[in-house]
C-alpha positions in Angstrom: 34.1 108.8 104.5 34.3 109.1 108.4 30.9 107.5 108.7 31.9 104.7 106.3 35.0 104.0 108.3 33.3 103.9 111.6 30.7 101.5 110.1 33.4 99.2 108.9 35.1 99.3 112.1 31.9 98.4 113.9 31.4 95.4 111.5 34.9 94.2 112.2 34.4 94.4 115.9 31.2 92.7 115.7 32.7 89.9 113.5 35.4 89.4 116.1 33.1 89.2 118.9 30.9 86.6 117.2 34.0 84.6 116.0 33.1 80.9 116.5 35.1 79.1 119.0 37.9 76.6 117.3 36.6 73.3 117.1 39.0 71.0 119.2 37.0 67.6 118.6 39.1 66.8 115.5 42.2 67.6 117.2 41.2 65.6 120.1 40.5 62.6 117.7 44.0 62.9 116.2 45.5 62.8 120.0 43.6 59.6 120.7 44.6 57.9 117.3 48.3 58.9 117.9 48.2 57.7 121.4 46.7 54.1 120.3 49.5 54.1 117.7 52.1 54.9 120.4 50.7 52.0 122.5 51.7 49.6 119.7 55.4 50.6 120.3 55.3 50.3 124.1 53.4 47.5 126.3 51.3 49.1 128.9 51.4 52.7 127.5 47.6 52.6 127.2 46.1 51.8 130.7 42.5 52.1 129.7 40.5 52.9 126.3 36.7 52.9 125.8 36.5 54.9 122.6 35.5 53.8 119.2 36.7 50.2 118.8 37.5 50.6 115.3 40.1 53.3 116.1 41.9 50.8 118.0 41.8 48.2 115.3 42.9 50.6 112.7 45.8 51.7 115.0 47.0 48.2 115.6 46.7 47.1 111.9 48.8 49.8 110.5 50.8 51.7 113.3 53.0 54.4 112.0 56.9 54.5 113.1 58.1 56.4 116.2 59.7 58.7 113.9 56.7 59.6 111.9 54.5 59.6 115.3 57.0 62.5 116.6 56.0 64.5 113.4 52.3 63.8 114.1 52.7 64.9 117.6 54.7 68.2 116.8 52.1 69.2 114.2 49.4 68.5 116.4 50.9 70.6 119.2 51.3 73.4 116.8 47.6 73.4 115.7 46.6 73.1 119.4 48.6 76.3 120.1 46.9 78.0 117.3 43.4 76.9 118.6 44.5 78.2 122.1 45.2 81.6 120.7 41.7 81.7 118.9 39.7 80.5 121.7 37.8 83.2 123.8 35.7 81.0 126.0 37.6 80.0 129.2 36.5 76.3 129.1 37.7 76.0 125.5 41.1 77.5 126.4 41.3 75.2 129.4 40.6 72.2 127.3 43.1 73.3 124.4 45.7 73.9 127.0 45.3 70.5 128.7 45.3 68.6 125.3 48.4 70.4 124.4 50.0 69.1 127.7 48.9 65.7 126.9 50.5 65.8 123.5 53.8 67.0 124.8 53.9 64.3 127.4 53.3 61.7 124.5 56.1 63.7 122.2 58.7 63.0 125.1 57.7 59.4 125.8 58.3 58.8 122.1 61.8 60.2 122.8 62.2 58.0 125.8 61.2 54.9 123.7 64.3 55.8 121.6 66.6 55.8 124.7 66.6 59.4 125.6 67.2 60.0 129.1 67.0 63.2 131.3 67.5 63.9 135.1 64.8 62.4 137.0 62.9 65.8 138.0 63.1 66.9 134.4 61.7 63.6 133.1 58.8 63.7 135.8 58.0 67.3 134.6 58.0 66.4 131.0 55.9 63.4 131.3 53.5 64.5 134.1 53.6 68.3 134.0 54.6 68.5 137.5 58.3 68.9 138.9 58.9 67.0 142.1 60.2 68.5 145.0 62.9 66.0 146.2 64.2 67.0 149.5 67.5 65.8 150.9 67.5 62.8 152.9 68.8 64.6 156.0 65.3 66.4 156.3 63.9 63.1 157.1 66.4 62.2 160.1 64.1 63.8 162.8 61.0 61.8 161.5 63.4 58.6 161.3 64.4 59.3 165.0 60.7 59.1 166.1 60.2 55.9 164.2 63.4 54.4 165.8 62.0 55.4 169.3 58.6 53.7 168.8 60.3 50.3 168.0 63.2 50.2 170.4 65.5 47.2 170.5 68.4 45.6 168.7 68.9 44.8 165.0 68.2 46.9 161.9 65.2 49.3 161.9 63.5 47.3 159.1 63.8 44.2 161.1 62.1 45.8 164.2 59.3 47.6 162.2 58.6 44.4 160.2 58.4 42.4 163.4 55.8 44.9 164.8 53.9 45.4 161.6 53.5 41.6 161.1 51.1 41.5 163.8 48.8 43.4 161.9 48.8 41.5 158.7 45.2 40.1 157.7 45.4 36.1 157.2 45.0 35.0 153.8 41.7 33.4 154.6 40.2 36.6 155.9 41.5 38.9 153.2 38.4 38.7 150.9 36.0 39.8 153.8 38.3 42.6 155.1 38.7 44.0 151.5 34.9 43.8 150.8 33.9 45.4 154.1 36.7 48.2 153.3 35.4 48.9 149.6 31.7 48.8 150.8 32.6 51.6 153.4 34.6 53.6 150.9 31.6 53.6 148.5 29.3 54.6 151.1 31.2 57.4 152.1 31.9 58.6 148.6 28.2 58.1 147.5 27.1 60.8 150.0 29.0 63.4 148.3 29.5 62.2 144.5 26.5 61.0 142.6 27.4 57.4 141.4 25.7 56.1 138.2 23.1 53.4 138.5 24.9 50.1 137.7 28.3 51.0 138.4 30.4 48.0 139.4 33.8 47.6 141.0 35.1 43.9 141.3 38.0 42.5 142.9 40.2 39.5 142.7 43.5 38.4 144.0 46.6 37.8 141.7 50.1 37.4 142.0 53.5 37.9 140.3 53.2 41.6 139.8 55.3 44.7 140.7 52.6 46.6 142.5 50.4 46.0 145.6 46.9 46.6 143.8 45.8 47.8 140.6 42.6 49.3 139.1 41.5 48.3 135.4 38.8 50.6 134.4 36.9 48.6 131.9 34.3 51.2 130.7 30.5 51.4 131.1 31.2 52.4 134.8 32.9 48.9 135.5 36.3 48.4 137.2 38.2 45.4 138.1 40.7 45.8 141.1 43.6 43.3 141.4 45.1 42.9 144.7 48.7 41.2 144.8 49.0 38.4 147.3 52.8 38.2 147.0 52.9 41.3 149.4 51.4 41.0 152.8 48.0 42.7 153.2 48.3 45.1 156.2 45.3 45.9 158.1 45.5 49.7 157.0 46.1 48.7 153.3 42.3 47.6 153.0 41.1 51.0 153.2 44.1 52.4 151.1 43.3 50.1 148.4 39.5 50.6 148.5 39.7 54.4 148.4 42.7 54.7 146.3 41.8 52.1 143.7 38.1 52.4 143.9 35.9 55.2 145.9 36.8 58.1 145.5 39.8 57.0 143.6 40.5 55.3 140.2 36.9 53.8 139.8 35.4 57.2 140.3 37.9 58.9 138.1 37.2 56.4 135.3 33.6 57.0 135.7 33.7 60.8 135.5 36.5 60.6 132.4 34.0 58.1 130.6 31.1 60.8 131.2 33.3 63.7 129.7 33.6 61.6 126.7 30.1 60.3 126.3 28.2 63.4 127.4 30.4 66.1 126.4 31.9 64.5 123.3 35.4 64.9 124.6 36.9 62.0 123.0 40.5 62.6 124.5 38.8 61.3 128.0 38.2 57.9 126.3 41.8 57.1 126.7 44.2 56.8 129.6 47.8 56.7 128.7 50.0 55.6 131.9 52.3 58.4 131.3 50.4 61.7 131.0 49.7 64.6 133.0 46.5 62.9 134.2 49.2 60.8 136.5 49.4 63.1 139.5 45.8 64.0 139.7 44.8 60.3 139.3 47.3 58.8 141.6 47.4 61.8 144.1 43.8 62.0 144.0 43.6 58.4 144.8 45.9 59.0 148.1 44.0 62.1 149.0 40.8 60.0 148.5 41.8 58.1 151.7 41.9 61.4 153.7 38.9 62.8 152.4 36.6 59.8 152.9 37.8 59.2 156.4 38.9 62.7 157.9 40.3 62.8 161.2 40.0 59.8 163.4 37.3 58.3 161.4 39.4 55.9 159.6 41.2 54.7 162.8 37.5 54.2 164.5 36.3 52.1 161.5 39.4 49.9 161.4 39.3 49.3 165.1 35.7 48.6 165.2 35.0 46.8 161.9 38.1 45.7 160.3 40.2 44.4 163.2 37.4 41.9 164.2 37.0 40.8 160.7 40.8 40.1 160.5 41.0 38.3 163.6 43.2 40.8 165.3 42.9 42.5 168.8 41.5 46.1 168.6 43.1 46.8 172.0 46.4 46.9 170.5 45.6 49.3 167.7 46.9 52.3 169.3 50.6 51.3 169.2 50.0 50.5 165.4 48.6 53.8 164.5 51.4 55.8 166.4 54.0 53.8 164.3 52.0 54.4 161.1 51.8 58.2 161.9 55.5 58.3 162.4 56.4 56.5 159.2 54.1 58.7 157.4 56.4 61.5 158.1 59.1 59.8 156.0 56.6 60.1 152.9 58.8 61.5 150.1 62.1 60.0 151.2 61.6 56.9 148.8 61.2 59.5 145.9 64.5 61.2 146.7 66.1 57.6 146.9 64.6 56.6 143.6 65.7 59.9 141.9 69.1 59.6 143.1 69.2 55.9 141.8 67.8 56.5 138.5 70.1 59.6 138.1 73.1 57.3 138.6 74.0 59.2 142.0 73.9 55.8 143.9 74.0 52.2 142.8 71.5 49.5 143.2 72.9 48.2 146.7 73.1 51.6 148.2 69.5 52.4 147.0 68.4 49.2 148.8 70.5 50.2 151.9 68.7 53.6 151.9 65.3 52.4 151.3 65.9 49.9 154.3 66.8 52.8 156.4 64.4 55.5 155.4 61.4 53.5 154.6 62.1 50.6 156.9 61.8 48.2 154.1 62.9 44.8 154.3 65.6 44.1 151.6 63.1 42.1 149.4 60.6 44.8 149.5 63.4 47.5 148.8 64.5 45.3 145.8 60.8 45.0 144.8 60.6 49.1 144.9 63.5 49.2 142.5 62.0 46.9 140.2 59.0 49.2 140.2 61.4 52.3 139.4 63.3 50.4 136.8 60.1 49.7 134.9 57.9 52.8 135.9 60.8 55.4 136.5 59.5 58.8 137.3 55.9 57.6 137.6 56.4 57.2 141.4 56.2 61.0 141.7 52.6 60.7 140.9 51.8 59.3 144.3 53.5 61.7 146.7 53.9 64.9 144.7 50.4 64.2 143.3 49.1 63.8 146.7 50.7 67.0 147.9 49.1 69.0 145.0 45.5 67.6 145.4 45.6 67.8 149.0 46.9 71.5 149.2 44.3 72.4 146.5 41.4 70.8 148.4 42.4 72.3 151.7 43.0 75.8 150.2 39.6 75.8 148.3 37.5 73.9 151.0 39.3 75.5 154.0 37.7 73.5 157.2 34.6 72.7 155.4 34.6 69.0 154.4 31.8 69.0 152.0 33.7 72.1 150.1 36.7 69.7 150.0 34.8 67.1 148.4 33.4 69.7 145.9 37.1 70.7 145.2 38.2 67.2 144.5 35.1 66.5 142.2 35.7 69.7 140.2 39.3 68.1 139.2 37.3 65.0 137.8 34.7 67.1 135.9 36.7 69.6 133.8 39.9 69.7 131.9 42.6 69.9 134.6 46.5 70.1 134.8 48.4 70.0 138.1 49.3 73.7 137.4 45.7 74.5 137.5 45.6 73.4 141.1 48.7 75.4 142.1 47.4 78.9 141.1 
């Protein structure tokens, strides 16, 4: 009897050890189909999709109601939690956990579509799986004083900063050449560290009447379109910013890797990019960090001074003062997030928000108003740029230390496996 019991126990242990991993692909398909249907209820919810075209056609032909989609999301989340408890493989667990976070985000967005509002930080955490650290504005006063000292004179700070910065705006007839040179250099530097597929394309066009400065539309098949808004002045430093953030190693490269996860691994959840999801901090923060990654130390200043300044018809001899002011204003990073949170939470009205943006971001009234237009439309999405940058930057530095190649590897690891912001903060 003891022998029989031992044998049965051994068989049970063996069966557990050989238990198949849960199949996440059907759950991922349900997520994609649900997301496509959510997109029929909110214009712009789906930022990119390159999965099976018939799924999109079916979703648009017969979308379920928001109430029904909430039930779908709740059921799917429960099924993913079950799969997570059944998974033994670390990668399967990571994929299930990431998918569950995507579904939670979509579920809350459905609530928001019906008018649900929560405090700014809570909203950001529920949509993007990252809680922003909104520092009090007083903590930026020392940095603000340094900016003030660099542009002495009479009149409001924004006027003095604007008058100074206007000397470094790229003339419209030179914008194409400057942007193309910046994009080419961003690509060259990225290709030294990340393999780019043959035939990948990144095209650019100028547009107007948009709430953003630049936008990348990932088209699928390793092809992107970047649109640059001519309503806003193109500062000389924005060329590298747009080229890296929207292109290399930012959104274009992110899109390429997402499509690779879909087509080569069969992970269909990467065929869709909802605008509001935990991908946001990694994509926007990664795009911002891509500027530092591609141009470490003084390399950006050197390239802009030697290549972009002449292309723009600007005097490189005056560049030092421009970069001193840029470095000082970068210390105010995060103040705009705090002001937006105060505005959206009803702590201050629109007029006060514009006043504070003029002070802490040195924004002209028209630009401050445009920032609030963005906040009205995208709300807590803005945390993805600054809070996301902090998470991605800190991760790359922690993992890569002072080794620039290791920092590139850390960044690429975010793009090539299921990743949540919390994975980078452990």
